[in-house]
C-alpha positions, 0 to 999 in steps of 0.5 A: 474490532474490524471484521477481517475480510474473507478474500485471500489471494485476490488482486486488491484492485478487483475488490469493491472500494469499501473492501479495498479500504478494509484490506488496506486498513488491516495491512496498515495494522499488521505492519504497525504491529510488526513495527512495534514487535521489532528491536531494530531501528532500521526494520521498525522505520520500514514497517512504519513507513509501510503502515503509513502508505497502506493508511494513505492508500485507504484514505485516498480511496475514501476521499474519492480517488478510485485508483490510488495504487496507479503509479505516475507516468515515468519521467522522460529521462528514465524512459530514454535511459531504458531505451539505450540500455543493452 
């Protein structure tokens, strides 16, 4: 059984890597359990997608990527469209 972390309300990025991995796995477990409890196929698929993404973040941290949460740069076209918007 995994011991739950005691920190609540802090940004995950502020945690040491091993604690971030633990938090991400806890989030994956929680969303997987929610997926098992719902009868709605669409909601189940969304929970499973979230669980997969939390698990992937944990794996990326363990593999040595110190910032898997960082979003890639936005495509230039999207940035240009935002400048044109009123």
